[in-house]
DOZA-494809 format. One record per residue: residue in three letters; x, y, z of N, C-alpha, C in turn. Coordinates in pm, whole numbers, plus 50000, padded with zeros to 5 digits. Each point is the difference from the previous one (the first is absolute). Layout:
REM residues N
alaXYZXYZXYZ/...
***
This chain:
REM residues 247
unk159653272473519499785012649930499904997849847/unk499025005949945499774998849856501065008149920/unk500564993749904501025007349914499365003149869/unk500045012549963499425004449874500884994449883/unk499384999749882500734995349882501195008249968/unk499805012950017501195009549971501134998150099/unk499614997350126501004997650105500774987149978/unk499254989749955500614986949971500985001749886/unk499555007349897500905002149888501305007550043/unk499815009750088501135007750051500984990950077/unk499464990950083500884991150079500764990349906/unk499304995649896500674990749902501105007449930/unk499695012749957500975008249928501225002850090/unk499755002750128501055002750095500934987950015/unk499424987950009500804988050013500844997849877/unk499445001849884500754998649874501135010449998/unk499675012450034501035010749998501134996950096/unk499654994350116501014996950100500984989749950/unk499444989649934500824989649945500885005249890/unk499465008149915500805006149892501085009550057/unk499655007550104500895009250062501204992750058/unk499754988350059501114992250058500944995649892/unk499454996349884500904996049886500785012249952/unk499365011049995500715012249954501075004250097/unk499744998950129501035003550099501184990649992/unk499804987849966501094990949982500855004049873/unk499305004149898500695004549879500795013250031/unk499425008950083500645012350041501294997250080/unk499944989650083501214996150076501084995549907/unk499654993649892500964995449902500725012349936/unk499225010549978500605012249943501105006050093/unk499754999150126500885007050097501214991950038/unk500054987349966501184991650034501245005349931/unk501045002050081501335004749950499895013849937/unk498985007550037499885014149957499855009350118/unk500495012249985499795009950102498545003150007/unk499445001450123498575002050009499525014149966/unk500875008649954499645014349973498835000849907/unk499974992249890498875000949906498724996250072/unk500034990350088498774995750066499485010850099/unk500905007850051499575011150085499115009349916/unk500395002349875499175008149911498674993149966/unk500034986749976498834992849966498935000750114/unk500494999150119499095000450115499545014450026/unk500875009549991499655014350024499005005649899/unk500224996049873499165005949893499084988249945/unk499394993250091499074988849965498595005449976/unk498984990949991498645003549972499445009750104/unk500334998750125499435008850103500455014849973/unk501285001349960500515012949971499265006349881/unk499744992049892499315004649883498565004050034/unk499334991450073498645003550034499895012750084/unk500925001350099499965011450091500365012849925/unk500964999149908500345011749923498865005249917/unk499244990649941498835004249927498935006150092/unk499734993550112498975004850090500335014050054/unk501295002450022500455013150053499875011149896/unk500234996549878499915010449891499544993449869/unk498694997949987499474992749883500045008949876/unk500265012850008499925008949882501405002349934/unk501024995650067501375002049939500864988150035/unk500694995249899500874988350019501455003749982/unk500735001850112501475002349988500744987550043/unk499284988750006500584987850055501244995849927/unk499995001149863501114994249923501225009049993/unk499825013050028501115009549986500855000450118/unk501255005949986500525005249875500514988849911/unk500045002849871500504990049906501415003449956/unk500654990749935501345002449949499965009649884/unk500875010050006500105009949892500884994049887/unk499444997649882500724993549897501195007949947/unk499875013550003501135007949956501234997850088/unk499784999950129501094997450097500524985949986/unk499054990649982500364985949990500894997649876/unk499625006549888500784998849877501385005650014/unk500165010950078501335005950027500874989750080/unk499424994750104500724990350082500374987649921/unk499084995149924500224988149918501115002349895/unk499955012049939501055003549899501365000450065/unk500125006050115501335000650071500474986350037/unk499084991450051500344986750040500494991849883/unk499305000749882500354992349885501375004749947/unk500225012849998501275005249945501224996550087/unk499815000950135501134998550087500064986850080/unk498944992449998499954987550077499815002550145/unk499805012750039499735003650141499415014250000/unk499475003850115499425013250018501025008750064/unk500455010749930501105008350044499455013350056/unk499245006849913499505013550041498564999550043/unk499224990949950498585000350031499794996950145/unk499115007850071499784997850143499354986650030/unk500764991550072499564986050024498784999750090/unk499775010050082498865000050089498724998949920/unk500005006049882498824999449917499684986149948/unk501084991749979499824986449961499214992050107/unk500455002650126499314992650109498595005150018/unk499755012849973498605005150002499144992749895/unk500554998049881499294992549895499714986050047/unk500964993850066499784986450049498884999950096/unk499935010250086498915000750097498645001549932/unk499985007849889498755001349920499624986549945/unk500964992749947499704986549944499464990850102/unk500634999350122499524991250103498655003550048/unk499745012750015498655004750050498904997049898/unk500325002449873498974998149898499834985749957/unk500984991450018499784985749984499104995150116/unk500225004750119499154996650111498545004349975/unk499815012349949498675004749970499364991949888/unk500794996149902499494992249887499574986250055/unk500784994250085499664987450067498655001250075/unk499845010950075498775002250072498815001649908/unk500175008049897498895002749903499664987749921/unk500964991349970499714987749928499114991150085/unk500274999750129499164991950092498645006450013/unk499935013250008498715007050012499144998049874/unk500635000449885499324998649873499544985449978/unk500324991550096499594985849986500724992849890/unk501265004649970500804993349902501034990550062/unk499914998350129500854990250069499064988950050/unk500564991550087499214988950046499115003350126/unk500145012250048499175003750113499755014750001/unk498885004150063499695013750018500205004250145/unk500575011750031500235004550139498705003950069/unk499204990050030498685002350056500065006950135/unk500944995450089500055005950134500355015049997/unk500935003849912500365014049987498855008449944/unk499284993749900498865006349941498935003350108/unk499674989750075498925002150105500535010050106/unk501234999050038500545008950104499895014549960/unk500425003349876500085013749957498635005849957/unk499234992349929498745005649941498784997650088/unk500104990050093498824996750080500344999250149/unk501115006950035500365001650141500064986350076/unk500644990249938500274986950058498684991950027/unk498965004349932498684993550026499554992149878/unk500144986850008499584991249890498505000449978/unk499255001050111498555000649985499545012549921/unk500725011150016499685011849925500184998649854/unk501054992449961500234996649856498874990849950/unk499604990350082498884991349962498765007649977/unk499705009150089498785007949993500045008549873/unk501175005949972500125008149878499764991249875/unk500494987949999499834991449884498544997049983/unk499304996750109498524997049989499225011549954/unk500375012350044499255011949960500275004049859/unk501144995849942500385004749869500114988649897/unk499484988550040499964988449906501304994649955/unk501015000350097501354994849964500224986750075/unk500834991649941500484988350075501165004250092/unk500234992950109501065004350093501435000349941/unk500164993649885501364999749943500165010549887/unk498955008249981500095010549891500695012650052/unk501164998550049500815011450050500335009749888/unk500414994649887500405008349886498875009449957/unk498804994549995498835008149963499815012150090/unk500164997550131499905010150102501065010749974/unk501264995549981501105009349981499855008249874/unk499464993549894499745006949876498975011150019/unk498934996550075498895009150023500425012650082/unk500954998650088500425011150078501145008049940/unk500424996149878501055007249926501404995350031/unk500124989650076501354995450043500874995449882/unk499394993149904500764994449888500645010849913/unk499195010249965500515010949922501065007650078/unk499815002050127500995006850089501274992050005/unk499924987050011501144991350013500855000149875/unk499375001149885500705000949870500665013549975/unk499755009550093500645013049987499415008949894/unk498784996749951499345008049900500594998249860/unk500714988949974500664997449873499364987349943/unk500464996449878499544987349936500704988050057/unk500995002350089500754988850057499164992750109/unk499894987149988499314992050107501074996250102/unk499765003550122501024998050104500064985750051/unk500164990549915500144986250040500694992549884/unk500554988550029500674991949896499904984950027/unk499704992749895499954985550014501354992949987/unk500865006249922501274993549969501235008050052/unk499905012850026501135007850037500354999550152/unk499074996450083500225001650141501064990850055/unk499984987249957500974990450061501445004349965/unk500345002949874501385004249972500335012950071/unk499085009150014500295012650072500284997550151/unk499254991250057500254996650143501374993550017/unk500394991249909501254993350011501165010449982/unk499845009649908500975010449983500095008950121/unk498855003650058500005008250123500734993450113/unk499914986850010500654992950107501524998449978/unk500455003549881501454999849973500695012550061/unk499235010250029500635011950055500324998450149/unk501275003550033500404999750143500635013350034/unk499865004050126500745012550040501494998349982/unk500605010749951501434999749976500354995649858/unk498984996849917500284997049861500605011949930/unk501034998749918500635011449937499085007049913/unk500275013549971499125007449912499894993449858/unk501124994849953500044993949865499134987549996/unk500144991150101499124988250004498585003750020/unk499745010350081498655004950018499405005149870/unk500805006749922499565005649870499644988549906/unk500814989550000499724988349917498654993650045/unk499784998950131498774994450048498745007949963/unk500185013550012498925008749959499634998449855/unk501074998849913499834998049858499254987049969/unk500324989750074499334987549985498515001050040/unk499725007650099498625002150047499215007549895/unk500655010549948499335008049895499804991649872/unk500904991149972499824991049883498744992050015/unk499754994950121498844991550026498695009149980/unk499965011150063498765008349988499845005149863/unk501105002149925499835004949863499484989149910/unk500324987450028499524989349920498554996050031/unk499475004950113498674996550044499065012249983/unk499715003349878499075010849971500435013250049/unk499025006750068500295013450052500344999950147/unk500484989350054500395000350141501135010350022/unk500755003049899501065010150018499515013350040/unk498695002549969499395012650046499905001250150/unk500084988950072499944999950146501395000850059/unk501045001049917501355000550052500805012149942/unk499735003649880500775011049936499115010049937/unk500315012850012499265010849942500054997949848/unk498815001149941499914997849852499764985849957/unk500144990450099499684986349976500704993849880/unk499254992649919500544992349892500795008549899/unk499465011849968500705008449901501395004150050/unk500085003050130501315003650052500944988250004/unk499534988150038500784988049997500494996549854/unk499065002249905500364997449861501175009149958/unk499905013150038500995009549958501354996650062/unk500024995850130501254996250062500564987349937/unk499174990349973500434987149940500625002649863/unk499395009349922500455002849863501155009949997/unk500355005450120501175008750007499835012849915/unk498835006250011499725011749912500485012950067/unk500944999650092500575011750059499035007250090/unk499935013449994499175007650086498524997149983/unk499314999750113498584997749996499235013250014/unk498985001649927499215012550008499225000250129/unk499625011750045499155000950120498714992249981/unk499465000749878498744992949975500144984850026/unk501244995049971500254985750016500024995750142/unk500685008050087500284994550130499135005950117/unk499185009849968499075004750102498704992549994/unk499894990050085498844991149993498855005850081/unk498924992350015498775004650062500105000950153/unk501074995050062500115000250145500785011750042/
***
């Protein structure tokens, strides 16, 4: 059977991706050693397939990142913790809700970083499954008709409005070259039963990482960098304009 040039290129790309994926899986196993697998439940649940499907189901509105941490409430909890060394009056259930937000959005950031081709592999299988109904030939035909190479996934996603949608309509790019690895390691430190105070410290470390990496904080906290700046500088009450973000 004659193999077209595009098909040959696809087969070569698949082989390379498979080899890279095996390396990445080994690295992922290293992350999970001696850690509770809870974080990885989030990573698998909110992976590339979830992101692609969420866009396909509602391409005109992105609620994927929400809800975000309310900085006014976070500042109150942080102030009580700093003053007393423990949380006395502040509702601890809210602390665990914030941790859930962090775990989910770290997982989404991991997925988007892979989709944006800022990692060592692109989730090709999930892309084909969601946008071309599991049909690789349909993707090849689309590429031939539109003058694309089979590995120009990003161009396709940009053309259908996925990239703008994924960024939540803000100036924040939903991917990171340097922040993902430390965020994943911090996420894996969380275990069920961790005290509210230790959870609060872990959340603060996560927010420190996203605050240092441009506007990633906009994907975790209402008001993004300006809200994190205000909390870090201890400027007391935050205005509504500061903490009501675009999500």
